[in-house]
C-alpha positions as a Markdown table, in Angstrom:
| # | Residue | x | y | z |
|---|---|---|---|---|
| 1 | Unk | 125.9 | -47.2 | -150.4 |
| 2 | Unk | 122.4 | -48.5 | -150.7 |
| 3 | Unk | 122.8 | -51.0 | -147.5 |
| 4 | Unk | 124.3 | -48.2 | -145.7 |
| 5 | Unk | 121.6 | -45.2 | -146.5 |
| 6 | Unk | 119.0 | -47.9 | -145.4 |
| 7 | Unk | 121.0 | -49.0 | -142.3 |
| 8 | Unk | 120.9 | -45.2 | -141.1 |
| 9 | Unk | 117.6 | -44.8 | -141.9 |
| 10 | Unk | 116.4 | -47.8 | -139.6 |
| 11 | Unk | 118.4 | -46.7 | -136.8 |
| 12 | Unk | 117.1 | -43.3 | -136.9 |
| 13 | Unk | 113.5 | -44.5 | -137.4 |
| 14 | Unk | 113.9 | -46.9 | -134.3 |
| 15 | Unk | 115.7 | -44.2 | -132.3 |
| 16 | Unk | 112.3 | -41.9 | -133.1 |
| 17 | Unk | 110.0 | -44.6 | -132.0 |
| 18 | Unk | 111.6 | -45.4 | -129.1 |
| 19 | Unk | 111.5 | -41.7 | -128.0 |
| 20 | Unk | 107.9 | -41.4 | -128.9 |
| 21 | Unk | 107.0 | -44.9 | -126.8 |
| 22 | Unk | 108.7 | -43.3 | -123.6 |
| 23 | Unk | 107.3 | -39.9 | -123.7 |
| 24 | Unk | 103.6 | -41.0 | -122.3 |
| 25 | Unk | 105.1 | -42.7 | -119.6 |
| 26 | Unk | 106.2 | -39.7 | -117.8 |
| 27 | Unk | 102.3 | -38.3 | -117.5 |
| 28 | Unk | 102.3 | -41.1 | -114.9 |
| 29 | Unk | 105.2 | -39.3 | -112.8 |
| 30 | Unk | 103.9 | -36.0 | -113.0 |
| 31 | Unk | 101.8 | -34.9 | -110.1 |
| 32 | Unk | 99.2 | -32.4 | -109.7 |
| 33 | Unk | 99.2 | -30.6 | -105.8 |
| 34 | Unk | 96.4 | -30.8 | -103.9 |
| 35 | Unk | 96.5 | -26.8 | -103.7 |
| 36 | Unk | 97.6 | -24.3 | -106.3 |
| 37 | Unk | 97.0 | -20.8 | -106.6 |
| 38 | Unk | 98.2 | -16.9 | -107.2 |
| 39 | Unk | 97.0 | -13.7 | -106.9 |
| 40 | Unk | 93.6 | -14.3 | -108.5 |
| 41 | Unk | 92.4 | -17.2 | -106.9 |
| 42 | Unk | 93.1 | -20.9 | -107.1 |
| 43 | Unk | 92.0 | -24.3 | -106.8 |
| 44 | Unk | 92.0 | -26.9 | -103.8 |
| 45 | Unk | 91.5 | -30.7 | -104.3 |
| 46 | Unk | 88.0 | -32.1 | -103.3 |
| 47 | Unk | 89.6 | -35.0 | -101.4 |
| 48 | Unk | 91.2 | -32.5 | -98.7 |
| 49 | Unk | 87.5 | -31.5 | -97.8 |
| 50 | Unk | 86.6 | -35.1 | -97.7 |
| 51 | Unk | 89.7 | -35.4 | -95.2 |
| 52 | Unk | 88.3 | -32.8 | -93.4 |
| 53 | Unk | 90.5 | -29.7 | -93.6 |
| 54 | Unk | 89.5 | -26.2 | -93.4 |
| 55 | Unk | 89.1 | -25.4 | -97.1 |
| 56 | Unk | 87.5 | -21.8 | -96.3 |
| 57 | Unk | 91.0 | -21.0 | -93.9 |
| 58 | Unk | 93.3 | -22.5 | -96.5 |
| 59 | Unk | 91.8 | -20.0 | -99.4 |
| 60 | Unk | 91.5 | -17.1 | -97.0 |
| 61 | Unk | 94.9 | -17.4 | -95.9 |
| 62 | Unk | 95.9 | -17.5 | -99.5 |
| 63 | Unk | 94.3 | -14.5 | -100.7 |
| 64 | Unk | 95.3 | -12.1 | -97.2 |
| 65 | Unk | 98.7 | -13.0 | -98.2 |
| 66 | Unk | 97.9 | -10.8 | -101.4 |
| 67 | Unk | 95.9 | -8.5 | -99.4 |
| 68 | Unk | 92.6 | -9.6 | -101.1 |
| 69 | Unk | 89.6 | -11.5 | -99.7 |
| 70 | Unk | 88.0 | -14.5 | -101.0 |
| 71 | Unk | 85.0 | -15.7 | -102.9 |
| 72 | Unk | 84.2 | -19.4 | -103.6 |
| 73 | Unk | 83.5 | -19.7 | -106.9 |
| 74 | Unk | 82.7 | -23.4 | -107.5 |
| 75 | Unk | 82.8 | -27.1 | -106.4 |
| 76 | Unk | 83.3 | -30.4 | -108.5 |
| 77 | Unk | 82.2 | -32.8 | -105.9 |
| 78 | Unk | 83.6 | -35.7 | -107.6 |
| 79 | Unk | 86.9 | -38.2 | -107.4 |
| 80 | Unk | 89.3 | -35.9 | -108.9 |
| 81 | Unk | 87.3 | -32.8 | -108.5 |
| 82 | Unk | 88.5 | -29.0 | -107.3 |
| 83 | Unk | 86.7 | -26.5 | -104.9 |
| 84 | Unk | 87.8 | -23.1 | -106.9 |
| 85 | Unk | 88.1 | -19.9 | -105.5 |
| 86 | Unk | 88.8 | -16.3 | -106.4 |
| 87 | Unk | 90.8 | -13.8 | -104.7 |
| 88 | Unk | 88.9 | -10.2 | -104.5 |
| 89 | Unk | 89.9 | -6.7 | -103.9 |
| 90 | Unk | 88.2 | -4.9 | -100.9 |
| 91 | Unk | 87.9 | -1.2 | -100.7 |
| 92 | Unk | 90.0 | 0.7 | -98.0 |
| 93 | Unk | 88.2 | 1.0 | -94.8 |
| 94 | Unk | 85.6 | -1.5 | -95.7 |
| 95 | Unk | 84.9 | -3.8 | -92.6 |
| 96 | Unk | 85.9 | -7.1 | -94.6 |
| 97 | Unk | 89.4 | -6.4 | -95.0 |
| 98 | Unk | 91.4 | -9.5 | -95.4 |
| 99 | Unk | 93.0 | -11.1 | -92.2 |
| 100 | Unk | 94.9 | -14.3 | -91.7 |
| 101 | Unk | 93.5 | -16.9 | -89.7 |
| 102 | Unk | 95.3 | -17.2 | -86.5 |
| 103 | Unk | 94.5 | -20.9 | -85.4 |
């Protein structure tokens, strides 16, 4: 009976170690989108700026969909960096009412 218990423990340990060995491999399959945001703001990959995308227009369109204006908050100008922005409320009747970019 002692060998049966040892064999079960060996199989269980091998299965557990196999699962742990495969878990980090999924990190290579996960991707981060170049543009991500919600009603409070978002981030845009710095690589899009280097490719010539209109970052300000992307942020304005995103925030305007929530009825807000854009405030650019930061730039991490390096490989893998992001441009961050905040969507801020505008008082009714203010000249800076959010409009979508039409081009």
